[in-house]
PAMARRO-103703 format. One record per atom (N, C-alpha, C, O): atom name; residue in three letters; residue number from 1; chain; x, y, z. Coordinates in steps of 0.2 Angstrom, whole numbers, always signed. Layout:
<pts>
(pt "CA"; "ala"; NUM; "A"; (X; Y; Z)) ...
</pts>
This chain:
<pts>
(pt "N"; "met"; 1; "A"; (-1177; +320; -154)) (pt "CA"; "met"; 1; "A"; (-1178; +318; -161)) (pt "C"; "met"; 1; "A"; (-1178; +325; -164)) (pt "O"; "met"; 1; "A"; (-1181; +330; -162)) (pt "N"; "ser"; 2; "A"; (-1175; +325; -170)) (pt "CA"; "ser"; 2; "A"; (-1175; +331; -174)) (pt "C"; "ser"; 2; "A"; (-1181; +331; -179)) (pt "O"; "ser"; 2; "A"; (-1184; +326; -180)) (pt "N"; "trp"; 3; "A"; (-1183; +337; -181)) (pt "CA"; "trp"; 3; "A"; (-1188; +339; -185)) (pt "C"; "trp"; 3; "A"; (-1186; +338; -192)) (pt "O"; "trp"; 3; "A"; (-1181; +340; -194)) (pt "N"; "his"; 4; "A"; (-1190; +334; -196)) (pt "CA"; "his"; 4; "A"; (-1189; +333; -203)) (pt "C"; "his"; 4; "A"; (-1195; +336; -207)) (pt "O"; "his"; 4; "A"; (-1201; +335; -205)) (pt "N"; "pro"; 5; "A"; (-1194; +340; -213)) (pt "CA"; "pro"; 5; "A"; (-1199; +342; -217)) (pt "C"; "pro"; 5; "A"; (-1203; +336; -219)) (pt "O"; "pro"; 5; "A"; (-1200; +331; -221)) (pt "N"; "pro"; 6; "A"; (-1209; +337; -221)) (pt "CA"; "pro"; 6; "A"; (-1214; +331; -223)) (pt "C"; "pro"; 6; "A"; (-1211; +328; -229)) (pt "O"; "pro"; 6; "A"; (-1211; +322; -230)) (pt "N"; "glu"; 7; "A"; (-1208; +331; -234)) (pt "CA"; "glu"; 7; "A"; (-1205; +328; -240)) (pt "C"; "glu"; 7; "A"; (-1199; +324; -239)) (pt "O"; "glu"; 7; "A"; (-1197; +320; -243)) (pt "N"; "his"; 8; "A"; (-1196; +325; -233)) (pt "CA"; "his"; 8; "A"; (-1190; +320; -231)) (pt "C"; "his"; 8; "A"; (-1192; +315; -226)) (pt "O"; "his"; 8; "A"; (-1189; +310; -226)) (pt "N"; "arg"; 9; "A"; (-1197; +316; -223)) (pt "CA"; "arg"; 9; "A"; (-1199; +310; -218)) (pt "C"; "arg"; 9; "A"; (-1207; +309; -219)) (pt "O"; "arg"; 9; "A"; (-1211; +312; -215)) (pt "N"; "pro"; 10; "A"; (-1208; +304; -223)) (pt "CA"; "pro"; 10; "A"; (-1215; +303; -225)) (pt "C"; "pro"; 10; "A"; (-1219; +300; -219)) (pt "O"; "pro"; 10; "A"; (-1216; +297; -214)) (pt "N"; "asp"; 11; "A"; (-1225; +300; -219)) (pt "CA"; "asp"; 11; "A"; (-1229; +297; -214)) (pt "C"; "asp"; 11; "A"; (-1228; +290; -214)) (pt "O"; "asp"; 11; "A"; (-1231; +286; -219)) (pt "N"; "glu"; 12; "A"; (-1225; +287; -210)) (pt "CA"; "glu"; 12; "A"; (-1223; +280; -210)) (pt "C"; "glu"; 12; "A"; (-1229; +275; -210)) (pt "O"; "glu"; 12; "A"; (-1229; +270; -214)) (pt "N"; "ala"; 13; "A"; (-1234; +277; -207)) (pt "CA"; "ala"; 13; "A"; (-1240; +273; -207)) (pt "C"; "ala"; 13; "A"; (-1243; +273; -214)) (pt "O"; "ala"; 13; "A"; (-1246; +268; -216)) (pt "N"; "tyr"; 14; "A"; (-1243; +279; -217)) (pt "CA"; "tyr"; 14; "A"; (-1246; +279; -224)) (pt "C"; "tyr"; 14; "A"; (-1242; +274; -229)) (pt "O"; "tyr"; 14; "A"; (-1245; +270; -232)) (pt "N"; "val"; 15; "A"; (-1235; +275; -229)) (pt "CA"; "val"; 15; "A"; (-1231; +271; -234)) (pt "C"; "val"; 15; "A"; (-1232; +263; -232)) (pt "O"; "val"; 15; "A"; (-1233; +259; -237)) (pt "N"; "glu"; 16; "A"; (-1232; +262; -226)) (pt "CA"; "glu"; 16; "A"; (-1232; +255; -224)) (pt "C"; "glu"; 16; "A"; (-1239; +252; -226)) (pt "O"; "glu"; 16; "A"; (-1240; +247; -228)) (pt "N"; "ala"; 17; "A"; (-1244; +256; -225)) (pt "CA"; "ala"; 17; "A"; (-1251; +255; -226)) (pt "C"; "ala"; 17; "A"; (-1252; +253; -234)) (pt "O"; "ala"; 17; "A"; (-1256; +249; -235)) (pt "N"; "val"; 18; "A"; (-1249; +257; -238)) (pt "CA"; "val"; 18; "A"; (-1250; +256; -245)) (pt "C"; "val"; 18; "A"; (-1247; +249; -247)) (pt "O"; "val"; 18; "A"; (-1250; +246; -251)) (pt "N"; "ile"; 19; "A"; (-1241; +248; -244)) (pt "CA"; "ile"; 19; "A"; (-1238; +241; -246)) (pt "C"; "ile"; 19; "A"; (-1242; +236; -243)) (pt "O"; "ile"; 19; "A"; (-1243; +231; -247)) (pt "N"; "ile"; 20; "A"; (-1244; +236; -237)) (pt "CA"; "ile"; 20; "A"; (-1248; +231; -234)) (pt "C"; "ile"; 20; "A"; (-1255; +230; -238)) (pt "O"; "ile"; 20; "A"; (-1257; +224; -239)) (pt "N"; "ala"; 21; "A"; (-1258; +235; -239)) (pt "CA"; "ala"; 21; "A"; (-1265; +235; -243)) (pt "C"; "ala"; 21; "A"; (-1264; +232; -250)) (pt "O"; "ala"; 21; "A"; (-1268; +228; -252)) (pt "N"; "ala"; 22; "A"; (-1258; +234; -253)) (pt "CA"; "ala"; 22; "A"; (-1257; +231; -260)) (pt "C"; "ala"; 22; "A"; (-1256; +223; -259)) (pt "O"; "ala"; 22; "A"; (-1258; +219; -264)) (pt "N"; "ala"; 23; "A"; (-1252; +221; -254)) (pt "CA"; "ala"; 23; "A"; (-1251; +214; -253)) (pt "C"; "ala"; 23; "A"; (-1258; +210; -251)) (pt "O"; "ala"; 23; "A"; (-1258; +204; -253)) (pt "N"; "gln"; 24; "A"; (-1263; +214; -248)) (pt "CA"; "gln"; 24; "A"; (-1269; +211; -247)) (pt "C"; "gln"; 24; "A"; (-1273; +210; -253)) (pt "O"; "gln"; 24; "A"; (-1277; +206; -254)) (pt "N"; "arg"; 25; "A"; (-1272; +215; -258)) (pt "CA"; "arg"; 25; "A"; (-1276; +215; -264)) (pt "C"; "arg"; 25; "A"; (-1274; +210; -269)) (pt "O"; "arg"; 25; "A"; (-1278; +207; -273)) (pt "N"; "his"; 26; "A"; (-1267; +209; -269)) (pt "CA"; "his"; 26; "A"; (-1264; +205; -274)) (pt "C"; "his"; 26; "A"; (-1260; +199; -271)) (pt "O"; "his"; 26; "A"; (-1257; +200; -266)) (pt "N"; "asp"; 27; "A"; (-1261; +193; -274)) (pt "CA"; "asp"; 27; "A"; (-1258; +187; -272)) (pt "C"; "asp"; 27; "A"; (-1250; +187; -274)) (pt "O"; "asp"; 27; "A"; (-1248; +186; -279)) (pt "N"; "pro"; 28; "A"; (-1246; +188; -269)) (pt "CA"; "pro"; 28; "A"; (-1239; +188; -270)) (pt "C"; "pro"; 28; "A"; (-1236; +181; -272)) (pt "O"; "pro"; 28; "A"; (-1230; +180; -273)) (pt "N"; "his"; 29; "A"; (-1240; +176; -272)) (pt "CA"; "his"; 29; "A"; (-1238; +169; -274)) (pt "C"; "his"; 29; "A"; (-1239; +168; -281)) (pt "O"; "his"; 29; "A"; (-1237; +163; -284)) (pt "N"; "thr"; 30; "A"; (-1241; +173; -285)) (pt "CA"; "thr"; 30; "A"; (-1242; +172; -292)) (pt "C"; "thr"; 30; "A"; (-1238; +178; -295)) (pt "O"; "thr"; 30; "A"; (-1237; +183; -292)) (pt "N"; "leu"; 31; "A"; (-1235; +177; -301)) (pt "CA"; "leu"; 31; "A"; (-1231; +182; -305)) (pt "C"; "leu"; 31; "A"; (-1236; +188; -306)) (pt "O"; "leu"; 31; "A"; (-1233; +194; -305)) (pt "N"; "asp"; 32; "A"; (-1242; +187; -308)) (pt "CA"; "asp"; 32; "A"; (-1246; +193; -309)) (pt "C"; "asp"; 32; "A"; (-1248; +197; -303)) (pt "O"; "asp"; 32; "A"; (-1248; +203; -303)) (pt "N"; "gly"; 33; "A"; (-1249; +193; -297)) (pt "CA"; "gly"; 33; "A"; (-1250; +196; -291)) (pt "C"; "gly"; 33; "A"; (-1244; +200; -289)) (pt "O"; "gly"; 33; "A"; (-1245; +206; -286)) (pt "N"; "arg"; 34; "A"; (-1238; +198; -290)) (pt "CA"; "arg"; 34; "A"; (-1232; +201; -288)) (pt "C"; "arg"; 34; "A"; (-1231; +208; -292)) (pt "O"; "arg"; 34; "A"; (-1230; +213; -289)) (pt "N"; "ala"; 35; "A"; (-1232; +207; -298)) (pt "CA"; "ala"; 35; "A"; (-1232; +213; -303)) (pt "C"; "ala"; 35; "A"; (-1237; +218; -301)) (pt "O"; "ala"; 35; "A"; (-1235; +224; -300)) (pt "N"; "arg"; 36; "A"; (-1243; +216; -299)) (pt "CA"; "arg"; 36; "A"; (-1248; +221; -297)) (pt "C"; "arg"; 36; "A"; (-1247; +224; -291)) (pt "O"; "arg"; 36; "A"; (-1248; +230; -290)) (pt "N"; "leu"; 37; "A"; (-1244; +220; -286)) (pt "CA"; "leu"; 37; "A"; (-1242; +223; -279)) (pt "C"; "leu"; 37; "A"; (-1237; +228; -280)) (pt "O"; "leu"; 37; "A"; (-1238; +233; -277)) (pt "N"; "val"; 38; "A"; (-1232; +227; -283)) (pt "CA"; "val"; 38; "A"; (-1226; +231; -284)) (pt "C"; "val"; 38; "A"; (-1229; +238; -288)) (pt "O"; "val"; 38; "A"; (-1227; +243; -286)) (pt "N"; "asp"; 39; "A"; (-1233; +237; -293)) (pt "CA"; "asp"; 39; "A"; (-1235; +243; -297)) (pt "C"; "asp"; 39; "A"; (-1239; +247; -292)) (pt "O"; "asp"; 39; "A"; (-1239; +253; -293)) (pt "N"; "asp"; 40; "A"; (-1243; +244; -288)) (pt "CA"; "asp"; 40; "A"; (-1247; +248; -283)) (pt "C"; "asp"; 40; "A"; (-1243; +252; -278)) (pt "O"; "asp"; 40; "A"; (-1245; +257; -276)) (pt "N"; "ala"; 41; "A"; (-1238; +249; -276)) (pt "CA"; "ala"; 41; "A"; (-1234; +252; -270)) (pt "C"; "ala"; 41; "A"; (-1228; +257; -273)) (pt "O"; "ala"; 41; "A"; (-1226; +261; -269)) (pt "N"; "leu"; 42; "A"; (-1226; +256; -279)) (pt "CA"; "leu"; 42; "A"; (-1220; +260; -281)) (pt "C"; "leu"; 42; "A"; (-1222; +268; -281)) (pt "O"; "leu"; 42; "A"; (-1217; +271; -279)) (pt "N"; "pro"; 43; "A"; (-1228; +270; -283)) (pt "CA"; "pro"; 43; "A"; (-1229; +277; -282)) (pt "C"; "pro"; 43; "A"; (-1228; +280; -275)) (pt "O"; "pro"; 43; "A"; (-1225; +286; -275)) (pt "N"; "ala"; 44; "A"; (-1230; +276; -270)) (pt "CA"; "ala"; 44; "A"; (-1229; +279; -263)) (pt "C"; "ala"; 44; "A"; (-1221; +279; -262)) (pt "O"; "ala"; 44; "A"; (-1219; +284; -258)) (pt "N"; "leu"; 45; "A"; (-1218; +274; -264)) (pt "CA"; "leu"; 45; "A"; (-1211; +274; -262)) (pt "C"; "leu"; 45; "A"; (-1207; +279; -266)) (pt "O"; "leu"; 45; "A"; (-1202; +282; -264)) (pt "N"; "arg"; 46; "A"; (-1209; +281; -272)) (pt "CA"; "arg"; 46; "A"; (-1206; +286; -276)) (pt "C"; "arg"; 46; "A"; (-1207; +293; -272)) (pt "O"; "arg"; 46; "A"; (-1202; +298; -274)) (pt "N"; "arg"; 47; "A"; (-1211; +294; -268)) (pt "CA"; "arg"; 47; "A"; (-1212; +300; -264)) (pt "C"; "arg"; 47; "A"; (-1208; +301; -258)) (pt "O"; "arg"; 47; "A"; (-1207; +306; -256)) (pt "N"; "val"; 48; "A"; (-1204; +295; -257)) (pt "CA"; "val"; 48; "A"; (-1200; +295; -251)) (pt "C"; "val"; 48; "A"; (-1193; +298; -253)) (pt "O"; "val"; 48; "A"; (-1190; +294; -257)) (pt "N"; "arg"; 49; "A"; (-1191; +304; -251)) (pt "CA"; "arg"; 49; "A"; (-1185; +307; -253)) (pt "C"; "arg"; 49; "A"; (-1179; +305; -249)) (pt "O"; "arg"; 49; "A"; (-1173; +304; -252)) (pt "N"; "his"; 50; "A"; (-1180; +304; -243)) (pt "CA"; "his"; 50; "A"; (-1174; +302; -238)) (pt "C"; "his"; 50; "A"; (-1172; +295; -240)) (pt "O"; "his"; 50; "A"; (-1176; +290; -240)) (pt "N"; "pro"; 51; "A"; (-1166; +294; -242)) (pt "CA"; "pro"; 51; "A"; (-1163; +287; -244)) (pt "C"; "pro"; 51; "A"; (-1164; +282; -238)) (pt "O"; "pro"; 51; "A"; (-1165; +276; -240)) (pt "N"; "ile"; 52; "A"; (-1163; +283; -232)) (pt "CA"; "ile"; 52; "A"; (-1164; +278; -227)) (pt "C"; "ile"; 52; "A"; (-1171; +276; -226)) (pt "O"; "ile"; 52; "A"; (-1172; +270; -226)) (pt "N"; "tyr"; 53; "A"; (-1176; +280; -226)) (pt "CA"; "tyr"; 53; "A"; (-1183; +278; -226)) (pt "C"; "tyr"; 53; "A"; (-1185; +274; -232)) (pt "O"; "tyr"; 53; "A"; (-1188; +269; -232)) (pt "N"; "arg"; 54; "A"; (-1182; +277; -238)) (pt "CA"; "arg"; 54; "A"; (-1184; +273; -245)) (pt "C"; "arg"; 54; "A"; (-1181; +266; -245)) (pt "O"; "arg"; 54; "A"; (-1185; +262; -247)) (pt "N"; "asp"; 55; "A"; (-1175; +265; -242)) (pt "CA"; "asp"; 55; "A"; (-1172; +259; -242)) (pt "C"; "asp"; 55; "A"; (-1176; +254; -237)) (pt "O"; "asp"; 55; "A"; (-1177; +248; -239)) (pt "N"; "gly"; 56; "A"; (-1178; +257; -232)) (pt "CA"; "gly"; 56; "A"; (-1182; +253; -227)) (pt "C"; "gly"; 56; "A"; (-1189; +250; -230)) (pt "O"; "gly"; 56; "A"; (-1191; +245; -229)) (pt "N"; "tyr"; 57; "A"; (-1192; +255; -233)) (pt "CA"; "tyr"; 57; "A"; (-1198; +253; -237)) (pt "C"; "tyr"; 57; "A"; (-1197; +248; -242)) (pt "O"; "tyr"; 57; "A"; (-1201; +244; -244)) (pt "N"; "leu"; 58; "A"; (-1192; +249; -246)) (pt "CA"; "leu"; 58; "A"; (-1190; +245; -251)) (pt "C"; "leu"; 58; "A"; (-1189; +238; -249)) (pt "O"; "leu"; 58; "A"; (-1191; +233; -252)) (pt "N"; "arg"; 59; "A"; (-1185; +237; -243)) (pt "CA"; "arg"; 59; "A"; (-1184; +231; -240)) (pt "C"; "arg"; 59; "A"; (-1191; +227; -238)) (pt "O"; "arg"; 59; "A"; (-1192; +221; -239)) (pt "N"; "leu"; 60; "A"; (-1195; +232; -235)) (pt "CA"; "leu"; 60; "A"; (-1202; +229; -233)) (pt "C"; "leu"; 60; "A"; (-1206; +226; -239)) (pt "O"; "leu"; 60; "A"; (-1209; +221; -239)) (pt "N"; "leu"; 61; "A"; (-1206; +230; -245)) (pt "CA"; "leu"; 61; "A"; (-1209; +228; -251)) (pt "C"; "leu"; 61; "A"; (-1206; +222; -253)) (pt "O"; "leu"; 61; "A"; (-1210; +217; -256)) (pt "N"; "ala"; 62; "A"; (-1199; +221; -253)) (pt "CA"; "ala"; 62; "A"; (-1196; +215; -255)) (pt "C"; "ala"; 62; "A"; (-1199; +209; -251)) (pt "O"; "ala"; 62; "A"; (-1200; +204; -254)) (pt "N"; "arg"; 63; "A"; (-1199; +210; -245)) (pt "CA"; "arg"; 63; "A"; (-1201; +204; -240)) (pt "C"; "arg"; 63; "A"; (-1208; +202; -242)) (pt "O"; "arg"; 63; "A"; (-1210; +196; -242)) (pt "N"; "val"; 64; "A"; (-1213; +207; -242)) (pt "CA"; "val"; 64; "A"; (-1220; +206; -243)) (pt "C"; "val"; 64; "A"; (-1221; +203; -250)) (pt "O"; "val"; 64; "A"; (-1226; +199; -251)) (pt "N"; "ser"; 65; "A"; (-1218; +206; -255)) (pt "CA"; "ser"; 65; "A"; (-1219; +204; -262)) (pt "C"; "ser"; 65; "A"; (-1216; +198; -264)) (pt "O"; "ser"; 65; "A"; (-1218; +194; -269)) (pt "N"; "gly"; 66; "A"; (-1210; +196; -261)) (pt "CA"; "gly"; 66; "A"; (-1206; +191; -264)) (pt "C"; "gly"; 66; "A"; (-1202; +193; -270)) (pt "O"; "gly"; 66; "A"; (-1199; +188; -273)) (pt "N"; "val"; 67; "A"; (-1201; +199; -271)) (pt "CA"; "val"; 67; "A"; (-1197; +201; -277)) (pt "C"; "val"; 67; "A"; (-1191; +203; -275)) (pt "O"; "val"; 67; "A"; (-1190; +207; -269)) (pt "N"; "asp"; 68; "A"; (-1185; +202; -278)) (pt "CA"; "asp"; 68; "A"; (-1179; +204; -277)) (pt "C"; "asp"; 68; "A"; (-1178; +211; -276)) (pt "O"; "asp"; 68; "A"; (-1180; +215; -280)) (pt "N"; "glu"; 69; "A"; (-1174; +213; -271)) (pt "CA"; "glu"; 69; "A"; (-1173; +220; -269)) (pt "C"; "glu"; 69; "A"; (-1169; +224; -275)) (pt "O"; "glu"; 69; "A"; (-1171; +230; -277)) (pt "N"; "ile"; 70; "A"; (-1165; +221; -279)) (pt "CA"; "ile"; 70; "A"; (-1161; +224; -284)) (pt "C"; "ile"; 70; "A"; (-1167; +225; -290)) (pt "O"; "ile"; 70; "A"; (-1166; +231; -293)) (pt "N"; "leu"; 71; "A"; (-1171; +221; -291)) (pt "CA"; "leu"; 71; "A"; (-1176; +222; -296)) (pt "C"; "leu"; 71; "A"; (-1181; +228; -294)) (pt "O"; "leu"; 71; "A"; (-1183; +232; -298)) (pt "N"; "leu"; 72; "A"; (-1183; +228; -288)) (pt "CA"; "leu"; 72; "A"; (-1187; +233; -285)) (pt "C"; "leu"; 72; "A"; (-1183; +240; -286)) (pt "O"; "leu"; 72; "A"; (-1186; +245; -287)) (pt "N"; "arg"; 73; "A"; (-1177; +240; -284)) (pt "CA"; "arg"; 73; "A"; (-1173; +246; -284)) (pt "C"; "arg"; 73; "A"; (-1173; +249; -291)) (pt "O"; "arg"; 73; "A"; (-1174; +255; -293)) (pt "N"; "asp"; 74; "A"; (-1172; +244; -296)) (pt "CA"; "asp"; 74; "A"; (-1172; +246; -303)) (pt "C"; "asp"; 74; "A"; (-1178; +249; -305)) (pt "O"; "asp"; 74; "A"; (-1179; +254; -309)) (pt "N"; "ala"; 75; "A"; (-1184; +246; -303)) (pt "CA"; "ala"; 75; "A"; (-1191; +248; -305)) (pt "C"; "ala"; 75; "A"; (-1192; +255; -301)) (pt "O"; "ala"; 75; "A"; (-1195; +259; -304)) (pt "N"; "leu"; 76; "A"; (-1190; +256; -295)) (pt "CA"; "leu"; 76; "A"; (-1191; +262; -292)) (pt "C"; "leu"; 76; "A"; (-1187; +268; -295)) (pt "O"; "leu"; 76; "A"; (-1190; +273; -296)) (pt "N"; "leu"; 77; "A"; (-1181; +267; -298)) (pt "CA"; "leu"; 77; "A"; (-1177; +272; -301)) (pt "C"; "leu"; 77; "A"; (-1180; +273; -309)) (pt "O"; "leu"; 77; "A"; (-1178; +278; -311)) (pt "N"; "ala"; 78; "A"; (-1183; +268; -312)) (pt "CA"; "ala"; 78; "A"; (-1186; +269; -318)) (pt "C"; "ala"; 78; "A"; (-1191; +274; -319)) (pt "O"; "ala"; 78; "A"; (-1195; +275; -314)) (pt "N"; "arg"; 79; "A"; (-1192; +277; -324)) (pt "CA"; "arg"; 79; "A"; (-1198; +282; -325)) (pt "C"; "arg"; 79; "A"; (-1204; +278; -325)) (pt "O"; "arg"; 79; "A"; (-1204; +273; -329)) (pt "N"; "pro"; 80; "A"; (-1209; +280; -322)) (pt "CA"; "pro"; 80; "A"; (-1216; +277; -322)) (pt "C"; "pro"; 80; "A"; (-1218; +277; -329)) (pt "O"; "pro"; 80; "A"; (-1217; +282; -333)) (pt "N"; "arg"; 81; "A"; (-1222; +271; -331)) (pt "CA"; "arg"; 81; "A"; (-1224; +271; -338)) (pt "C"; "arg"; 81; "A"; (-1230; +276; -339)) (pt "O"; "arg"; 81; "A"; (-1234; +277; -334)) (pt "N"; "ala"; 82; "A"; (-1231; +279; -345)) (pt "CA"; "ala"; 82; "A"; (-1237; +283; -346)) (pt "C"; "ala"; 82; "A"; (-1243; +280; -346)) (pt "O"; "ala"; 82; "A"; (-1248; +283; -344)) (pt "N"; "asp"; 83; "A"; (-1243; +273; -348)) (pt "CA"; "asp"; 83; "A"; (-1250; +270; -348)) (pt "C"; "asp"; 83; "A"; (-1252; +266; -342)) (pt "O"; "asp"; 83; "A"; (-1257; +263; -341)) (pt "N"; "ala"; 84; "A"; (-1248; +267; -337)) (pt "CA"; "ala"; 84; "A"; (-1249; +264; -330)) (pt "C"; "ala"; 84; "A"; (-1254; +268; -326)) (pt "O"; "ala"; 84; "A"; (-1256; +265; -321)) 
</pts>
């Protein structure tokens, strides 16, 4: 296994934990719950620089939240709101 600097290979347990914790806090069966779940998880995903890892976490978030991957990708690439 090759070494990766921390900014390229985030702590997998941390990013996954953020997504799972957000899913436990917010009901993915409601629109409001989905929106809050995604809003909670996106900052952690934005820190993932490596595209393969980011894609994997994005797919996990899509499965957990029930939100379409394309919408999540658009949200991930959008600038975070200043009021968020």
